[in-house]
C-alpha positions in Angstrom: -34.6 254.7 -56.6 -37.6 255.4 -54.6 -41.3 255.2 -55.5 -44.5 256.3 -54.2 -47.3 253.8 -54.1 -51.3 253.2 -53.4 -52.7 249.3 -51.9 -56.2 249.8 -52.2 -57.9 248.7 -49.2 -59.4 245.5 -50.6 -60.7 243.5 -47.8 -62.8 246.6 -46.7 -61.1 247.5 -43.6 -61.1 251.2 -44.1 -57.4 251.5 -44.1 -55.2 253.5 -46.7 -52.3 252.5 -47.7 -49.3 254.9 -48.3 -46.0 254.8 -49.1 -42.5 254.3 -51.0 -41.0 251.4 -52.6 -37.3 250.6 -53.2 -35.1 248.0 -54.7 -31.5 248.0 -53.1 -30.0 244.7 -55.4 -31.1 242.1 -53.2 -34.2 243.1 -51.6 -37.2 245.2 -52.2 -38.1 247.6 -49.2 -41.4 248.6 -48.8 -41.6 251.7 -46.3 -45.2 252.7 -46.0 -48.1 254.1 -43.7 -51.7 252.5 -42.6 -54.2 254.5 -42.0 -57.4 254.2 -40.3 -60.3 255.3 -39.1 -60.6 256.9 -35.8 -59.2 255.1 -33.0 -56.8 253.7 -34.4 -54.7 256.7 -36.4 -51.5 256.0 -38.1 -49.3 252.6 -38.1 -45.9 253.5 -40.3 -43.8 250.3 -40.9 -40.9 248.6 -43.0 -41.0 245.3 -45.2 -37.8 243.7 -46.6 -37.6 241.2 -48.7 -35.2 239.4 -49.9 -35.8 238.9 -53.9 -35.3 235.7 -53.4 -38.2 235.5 -51.8 -40.3 236.2 -55.1 -41.6 233.6 -57.5 -42.1 236.8 -60.3 -43.4 240.2 -60.9 -45.5 241.8 -63.6 -46.0 245.2 -64.3 -48.6 247.3 -66.0 -49.0 250.3 -67.6 -52.1 252.1 -68.1 -53.6 255.2 -68.5 -54.0 256.9 -65.3 -51.6 255.2 -63.6 -49.6 251.6 -63.2 -49.8 248.1 -61.6 -46.8 246.0 -59.9 -47.7 242.9 -58.8 -45.2 240.9 -57.4 -46.2 237.2 -56.3 -43.8 235.4 -53.3 -42.8 231.3 -53.3 -44.4 231.2 -49.6 -47.4 232.4 -47.8 -45.5 233.9 -45.0 -42.7 236.3 -47.2 -45.8 239.1 -47.8 -47.0 238.8 -44.4 -46.0 242.1 -43.3 -47.3 244.0 -46.6 -50.9 244.9 -46.2 -53.3 243.9 -48.8 -51.4 241.0 -49.6 -52.9 237.8 -49.9 -52.7 234.2 -51.8 -48.8 235.2 -51.5 -49.7 238.3 -54.0 -49.5 242.1 -53.8 -50.3 245.0 -55.9 -48.5 248.5 -55.2 -50.6 251.2 -57.2 -48.4 254.0 -58.9 -49.9 257.5 -59.8 -49.2 258.2 -63.6 -46.9 261.2 -62.6 -44.6 258.0 -60.8 -45.2 255.2 -63.8 -41.4 255.6 -66.4 -39.9 254.6 -62.9 -42.3 252.0 -61.5 -41.5 251.2 -64.6 -37.3 250.6 -64.4 -37.5 249.6 -60.4 -40.3 246.5 -62.0 -37.6 245.6 -64.8 -34.8 246.1 -62.2 -36.6 243.3 -59.6 -37.8 241.1 -62.5 -34.2 240.4 -63.9 -33.5 240.1 -60.3 -35.8 237.2 -59.7 -34.7 235.9 -62.9 -30.8 235.9 -61.7 -32.2 234.4 -58.6 -33.8 231.4 -60.4 -30.8 231.0 -62.5 -29.1 230.7 -59.2 -30.8 228.4 -56.7 -32.9 226.2 -59.9 -36.3 226.6 -61.5 -38.1 227.6 -57.7 -41.3 228.6 -59.1 -42.8 226.2 -61.4 -44.9 222.6 -60.6 -43.3 219.5 -61.0 -45.1 218.3 -64.2 -42.7 215.1 -64.1 -44.4 214.0 -60.3 
């Protein structure tokens, strides 16, 4: 399943990011174009992030579309994704892609939960320290 997304220009650098996201069972794959004002032009990229690199995934449905927030365990995991900050990235989906994006989010969330079960509680703070 492949779903089209955009990343809002959160840093005000004039870049427009559009692409597709898919989940292959063990990794989230982001393929996107980063369009900038002239003379830079278009930069195409592909980022593959293993599901074990994620701490959490949240999905929010809205009237005009949907949002998928992905949180990484470590800062560098999302380094190749434009708009990624504070270990997270926000993907936005058009209204007609909401159902597909929600199904993708459910699959990613399940895989993160299974990875936590296999490797232990990776993302929680230690309260006994």
